[in-house]
LOLUM-630592 format. One record per residue: x, y, z of N, C-alpha, C, CB in turn. Coordinates in steps of 0.05 Angstrom, whole numbers, plus 5000, padded with zeros to 4 digits. Atoms other than C-alpha are relative to their C-alpha. Glycine has a CB too. Layout:
  nxx  nyy  nzz caxx cayy cazz  cxx  cyy  czz cbxx cbyy cbzz
    X    Y    Z    X    Y    Z    X    Y    Z    X    Y    Z
...
//
This chain:
  nxx  nyy  nzz caxx cayy cazz  cxx  cyy  czz cbxx cbyy cbzz
 5022 5024 4999 2450 3267 2201 5001 4991 4972 4967 5009 5009
 4999 5018 5029 2449 3215 2139 4971 4998 5002 5019 4968 4999
 5029 5011 5007 2381 3210 2106 5003 4974 4986 4984 5019 4981
 5001 5027 5007 2371 3137 2096 4984 4992 4980 4993 4987 5020
 5024 5007 5021 2308 3134 2055 4992 5026 4988 4972 4984 5015
 5010 4977 5012 2283 3180 2003 4973 4988 4986 5023 5014 4979
 5025 5010 5008 2209 3174 1981 4993 5023 4980 4978 4995 5025
 5011 4980 5024 2188 3208 1916 4972 4998 5000 5010 4993 4970
 5030 4996 5002 2120 3234 1919 4993 5021 4978 4988 5010 5028
 5008 4981 5024 2087 3262 1856 4974 5018 5006 4993 4980 4972
 5025 4982 5001 2032 3315 1845 4984 4994 4976 5006 5029 5000
 5017 5002 5023 1972 3309 1801 5001 4970 4993 5010 5019 4975
 4998 5027 5011 1982 3245 1757 5021 4986 5015 5005 5000 4969
 4979 5015 4981 2019 3202 1805 5020 4985 4984 4986 4979 5021
 4978 5015 5014 2049 3154 1755 5020 5018 4984 4988 4980 4979
 4983 4984 5016 2075 3207 1708 5017 5017 5021 4983 5018 4980
 4986 4987 4984 2098 3252 1764 5025 4987 5015 4983 5009 5015
 4982 5016 4987 2136 3198 1800 5023 4990 4979 4985 4977 5013
 4980 5008 5017 2170 3176 1736 5014 5022 4993 4992 4987 4977
 4985 4980 5003 2193 3245 1720 5018 5007 5019 4986 5017 4994
 4979 4996 4978 2223 3254 1786 5025 4982 5002 4986 4998 5027
 4981 5022 4994 2260 3186 1786 5018 5006 4973 4985 4967 5003
 4981 4998 5023 2291 3203 1717 5020 5020 5004 4985 5005 4974
 4981 4979 4994 2325 3263 1745 5022 4993 5019 4986 5022 5009
 4982 5009 4983 2359 3224 1798 5025 4995 4989 4992 4979 5013
 4972 5006 5011 2436 3214 1790 5015 4982 5018 5016 5025 4996
 4981 5016 4977 2477 3158 1820 5021 5015 5013 5016 4976 4989
 4983 4984 4984 2520 3184 1877 5028 4997 4989 4999 4992 5031
 4975 5004 5014 2581 3153 1843 5004 5022 4978 4999 4972 4987
 4996 4980 5022 2571 3201 1785 4996 5027 5008 4982 4994 4977
 5008 4973 4995 2543 3261 1815 5016 5015 5022 4972 5000 5008
 4983 4984 4979 2589 3279 1873 5029 5003 4991 5000 4985 5030
 4970 4996 5009 2660 3305 1865 5015 4975 5005 5013 5022 5016
 4983 5023 5001 2711 3254 1853 5013 4993 5028 5021 5005 4980
 4990 5012 4970 2731 3212 1915 4982 5003 5021 5024 5014 5010
 5019 4999 4979 2670 3229 1954 4982 4977 5003 4985 5022 4997
 5016 5021 4999 2634 3166 1939 5015 4975 4989 4975 5006 4985
 4982 5025 5008 2680 3099 1936 4987 4974 5007 5029 5002 5015
 5009 5026 4996 2658 3031 1928 5025 4982 5004 4983 4990 4976
 4977 5009 4995 2714 2994 1958 5002 4967 4996 5005 5010 5028
 4998 5028 5006 2741 2923 1937 5006 4984 5027 5021 4995 4977
 4995 5019 4975 2744 2867 1990 5013 4976 4987 4971 4990 5017
 4983 5022 5010 2790 2810 1986 4998 4979 5024 5033 5010 4993
 4999 5022 4980 2787 2740 2018 5029 4997 5014 4992 4972 4985
 4975 5006 4984 2838 2728 2073 4998 4975 5020 5006 5025 5017
 4998 5023 4984 2857 2668 2116 4984 5005 5026 5029 4991 5005
 5014 4995 4976 2808 2662 2174 5023 4993 5025 4971 4981 5001
 4981 5006 4983 2849 2668 2236 4986 4994 5029 5021 5024 5000
 5014 5005 4975 2796 2666 2292 4984 4977 5002 4983 5021 5006
 5013 5023 5000 2762 2608 2319 4969 5007 4995 5007 4983 5026
 5026 4996 5008 2694 2594 2290 4995 5013 4974 4988 5015 5020
 5002 4979 5027 2708 2638 2227 5008 4977 4976 5028 5033 5002
 4992 5014 5022 2705 2596 2164 5004 5012 4974 4984 4982 4997
 4998 4984 5027 2704 2649 2111 5005 5029 5010 4972 4998 4979
 4996 4971 4992 2733 2719 2119 5007 5017 4976 5023 5004 5022
 4992 4982 5023 2734 2780 2073 5008 5027 5016 4974 5003 4977
 4994 4972 4986 2768 2849 2090 5002 5018 4978 5029 5001 5017
 4998 4979 5020 2768 2913 2059 5016 5024 5014 4971 5009 4988
 4984 4977 4989 2821 2968 2068 4989 5022 4992 5026 5001 4994
 5012 4973 5005 2794 3038 2076 5021 5019 4992 4986 5011 5025
 4978 4980 5011 2827 3101 2047 5017 5011 5022 4987 5025 4986
 4986 4988 4978 2848 3123 2114 5014 4982 5019 4982 5016 5015
 4987 5023 4985 2885 3062 2138 4983 4980 5018 5021 5013 5018
 5016 5017 4985 2826 3029 2170 4995 4974 4988 4976 5012 5004
 5003 5027 5014 2800 2960 2157 4974 4993 5009 5022 4977 5007
 5026 5012 4995 2730 2929 2152 5001 4970 4994 4979 5013 4982
 4993 5029 5007 2729 2853 2159 4970 4985 5008 5030 4986 5019
 5024 5019 4995 2669 2801 2156 5012 4974 5006 4979 4998 4974
 4996 5031 4994 2675 2733 2190 4976 4985 4998 5010 4994 5027
 5025 5016 5003 2625 2681 2171 5004 4973 5018 4995 4993 4966
 4999 5025 4986 2612 2625 2223 4979 4983 4989 4998 5004 5030
 5022 5019 5010 2561 2569 2219 4973 5014 4998 4997 4976 5019
 5030 4987 5001 2500 2616 2237 5004 5029 5005 4979 4987 5023
 4999 4966 4994 2532 2686 2250 5020 5011 4980 5011 5009 5034
 4982 4981 5017 2566 2742 2212 5009 5020 5020 4984 5014 4975
 4985 4983 4979 2616 2781 2256 5013 5022 4981 5026 4982 5020
 4989 4978 5016 2634 2850 2225 5015 5017 5019 4978 5016 4984
 4984 4983 4982 2693 2885 2257 5010 5026 4980 5028 4981 5014
 4988 4974 5014 2713 2960 2238 5023 5007 5019 4977 5027 4997
 4977 4998 4984 2784 2975 2263 5015 5023 4987 5017 4974 5002
 4980 4979 5011 2837 3033 2251 4985 5026 4992 5016 4989 4975
 5011 4976 5007 2785 3088 2239 4974 5006 5020 4993 4998 4968
 5020 4994 4982 2734 3124 2279 5009 5003 5029 4980 4980 4998
 4996 4995 4970 2729 3139 2355 5013 4975 5013 4971 5006 5015
 4993 5025 4987 2740 3065 2373 4994 4974 4981 4984 4998 5026
 5005 5023 5017 2740 2995 2342 4968 4994 5004 5020 4975 5009
 5031 5007 4998 2666 2971 2327 4999 4969 4992 4978 5020 4978
 5008 5028 5009 2641 2898 2326 4972 4997 5001 5012 4979 5017
 5026 5007 4996 2575 2874 2313 4994 4971 4986 4982 5023 4990
 5003 5027 5007 2546 2803 2305 4971 4997 4990 5006 4982 5023
 5026 5003 5012 2486 2785 2261 4995 4972 4993 4997 5018 4975
 5004 5026 5013 2451 2722 2239 5010 4997 4976 4975 4993 4998
 4993 5005 5027 2475 2690 2177 4988 4976 4993 5029 4999 4995
 5016 5022 5009 2434 2644 2135 5016 4982 4985 4977 5008 4986
 4982 5021 5017 2493 2608 2096 5000 5007 4974 4990 4970 5001
 5000 4995 5030 2475 2640 2029 5023 5020 4992 4971 5012 4991
 4982 4980 5013 2523 2681 1987 5019 5011 5017 4986 5022 4988
 4980 4989 4981 2584 2688 2033 5017 5025 4987 5019 4976 5008
 4984 4978 5010 2618 2739 1986 4981 5025 4997 5015 4993 4972
 5014 4980 5006 2560 2784 1987 4999 5023 5023 4974 4990 4995
 4996 4984 4982 2586 2839 2031 5014 5026 4986 5015 4987 5020
 4992 4977 5012 2600 2912 2009 5005 5020 5016 4984 5007 4982
 4992 4974 4986 2635 2971 2036 5000 5024 4984 5025 4999 5010
 4999 4974 5016 2627 3043 2012 5010 5020 5021 4969 5010 4986
 4992 4981 4985 2664 3100 2040 4992 5025 4986 5027 4996 5005
 5013 4974 5013 2625 3167 2025 4994 5024 5019 4972 4991 4987
 5009 4979 4984 2609 3235 2046 4969 5003 4994 5017 5026 4992
 5027 5001 5006 2534 3221 2045 4985 5023 5005 4988 4979 5013
 5017 4976 4996 2506 3283 2074 5012 5026 4996 4989 4999 5027
 4987 4972 5010 2553 3335 2044 5015 5013 5022 4978 5020 4989
 4988 4984 4979 2585 3357 2110 5030 4999 5004 4988 4993 5023
 4971 5002 5002 2655 3341 2090 5015 4976 5015 5010 5025 5012
 4989 5024 4986 2666 3278 2135 4988 4975 4984 4991 4999 5033
 5010 5026 5012 2660 3206 2106 4988 4983 5020 5023 4984 4986
 5017 5018 4990 2611 3158 2131 5013 4968 4989 4968 5008 4990
 4997 5028 5011 2620 3080 2125 4975 4992 4994 5013 4979 5018
 5021 5016 5006 2567 3040 2089 5005 4971 4995 4989 5010 4979
 4997 5028 4999 2563 2967 2102 4977 4986 4989 5006 4992 5027
 5023 5013 5010 2515 2929 2058 5001 4967 5002 4997 5009 4972
 4995 5030 4998 2505 2852 2077 4974 4987 4986 5005 4991 5034
 5022 5015 5015 2463 2805 2034 4989 4980 5023 5012 4982 4971
 5012 5017 4978 2415 2769 2087 4984 4974 4990 4980 5019 5017
 5017 5024 5010 2371 2722 2043 4987 5007 4976 4978 4991 5019
 5011 5002 5024 2339 2705 1980 4974 4987 5002 5018 4987 4983
 5024 5012 4999 2264 2690 1971 4998 4976 4979 4978 5020 4995
 5003 5023 5024 2241 2626 1934 4982 5012 4979 4986 4969 5011
 5019 4995 5022 2205 2635 1870 5009 5025 4982 4972 5005 5012
 4990 4978 5014 2218 2708 1849 5030 5004 5005 4984 5024 5009
 4969 4993 4992 2289 2711 1880 5007 5025 5007 5019 4996 4980
 4995 4976 4991 2282 2771 1914 5022 5000 5022 4975 5011 5010
 4978 5000 4982 2348 2793 1950 4992 5020 5021 5027 5007 4986
 5002 4983 4974 2342 2820 2022 5025 5008 5010 4986 4986 5022
 4975 4990 4992 2397 2864 2045 4996 5016 5023 5014 5014 4980
 5002 4980 4981 2410 2905 2106 5025 5018 4998 4997 4989 5027
 4981 4982 5007 2447 2968 2095 5006 5019 5028 4989 5017 4973
 4988 4984 4976 2488 2999 2155 5012 5025 4990 5022 4983 5018
 4984 4976 5000 2513 3071 2158 5014 5006 5027 4983 5022 4992
 4985 4997 4974 2566 3082 2208 5014 5028 4997 5022 4976 5007
 4988 4974 4997 2583 3155 2229 5017 5001 5023 4981 5021 5002
 4982 4996 4976 2645 3166 2270 4992 5023 5016 5028 5004 4992
 5005 4977 4983 2624 3213 2328 5025 5002 5015 4974 4996 5020
 4973 4993 4982 2670 3244 2379 5008 4975 5018 4993 5026 5021
 4992 5023 4981 2667 3184 2431 4991 4971 4993 4990 5007 5028
 5008 5027 5007 2630 3130 2398 4991 5001 4969 4977 4989 5022
 5010 5003 5028 2599 3108 2328 4967 5006 5002 5008 4967 4988
 5029 4996 5008 2527 3129 2306 4995 4980 4976 4993 5031 4991
 5009 5020 5022 2497 3067 2271 4973 5000 4993 5005 4972 5006
 5026 5001 5013 2437 3070 2228 4996 4976 4983 4995 5024 4984
 5004 5023 5016 2409 3009 2193 4970 4998 4989 5007 4976 5015
 5022 4998 5017 2356 2996 2140 4997 4975 4983 5002 5022 4984
 5004 5023 5015 2326 2934 2109 4993 5012 4969 4975 4982 5015
 5002 4993 5028 2328 2938 2031 4999 4977 4984 5020 5017 4990
 5002 5024 5015 2307 2893 1978 5011 5008 4973 4970 4988 4999
 4987 4994 5027 2343 2889 1911 5019 5023 5001 4980 5007 4980
 4980 4980 5000 2401 2930 1930 5020 5000 4982 5011 5001 5021
 4979 4998 5017 2453 2956 1886 5016 5025 5006 4989 4999 4973
 4981 4975 4991 2514 3007 1903 4997 5019 4975 5036 4992 5006
 5002 4983 5021 2505 3034 1835 4972 5013 4991 5011 4987 4979
 5027 4991 5007 2431 3045 1833 4985 5008 5026 4986 4977 4984
 5015 4997 4977 2407 3047 1903 5006 5028 5015 5006 4976 5017
 4990 4973 4985 2447 3112 1926 4999 5018 4977 5033 5000 5016
 5005 4979 5023 2424 3172 1885 5000 5026 5016 4971 4995 4983
 5001 4972 4994 2430 3245 1888 4975 5012 4987 5025 5014 4991
 5022 4994 5010 2363 3278 1880 5005 5032 4988 4978 4997 5022
 4994 4977 5012 2356 3343 1837 5001 5023 5019 4982 5006 4979
 4997 4976 4981 2379 3409 1874 5011 4991 5028 4970 5015 5003
 4988 5011 4979 2414 3368 1926 5028 4990 4996 4985 4980 5009
 4969 5010 5003 2487 3349 1943 5007 4980 5023 5023 5028 5002
 4996 5023 4984 2476 3291 1988 4987 4975 4986 4989 5005 5030
 5009 5028 5013 2466 3215 1974 4974 4990 5016 5026 4977 5002
 5022 5011 4989 2400 3184 1989 4996 4969 4992 4976 5017 4991
 5004 5030 5009 2385 3110 1993 4972 4996 4996 5010 4977 5019
 5028 5007 5005 2326 3087 1961 4994 4974 5008 4993 5002 4973
 5008 5027 4988 2293 3035 2002 4977 4990 4982 4989 5003 5033
 5020 5015 5016 2259 2984 1959 4987 4980 5015 5011 4988 4977
 5012 5023 4989 2208 2932 1974 4981 4988 4986 4991 5005 5022
 5019 5015 5016 2167 2880 1938 4972 5003 5015 5009 4969 4998
 5027 4999 4989 2092 2889 1947 4983 4978 4990 4987 5025 4994
 5012 5023 5013 2050 2827 1939 4973 5015 4991 4995 4972 5021
 5028 4995 5014 1986 2832 1897 4997 5020 4980 4980 5008 5018
 4999 4981 5024 2005 2881 1842 5009 4983 4973 5024 5027 5007
//
């Protein structure tokens, strides 16, 4: 089971305890053994399917492929060549930032098998420019995929995935802007 969100709760002086805990977190990319957390590059490819005006694909380590096809109002993501069966899901797309699609292949929970992480940029607020992302964690099961998703604001692959002290798994820090502070 993948832990999608980590909440740091301090004792005593809340501000001091939370700051101290946060300073000991390490980025997954640096903390896990080499090759356990890989941010994979994607490349533009020619759209071949009808209704696809922009397409990016990422080749996985084990010969699989993840592709994102952008239509006028939808984003179609296809995962093929890896896992129990091909996977496709369609989400609304607002038309902003067509290249904001990230794929990570990582052993997030330390069990020896790699999960796929797909981070998709959904929107940006007016004024403060807060970036809204959806992070999908895809775990290949025996017959199908286990899909978890989580909304995150201000996502970054190098800062949002951390290993907490005395742990050997990656945690996604779920961030959210709060009005009134």
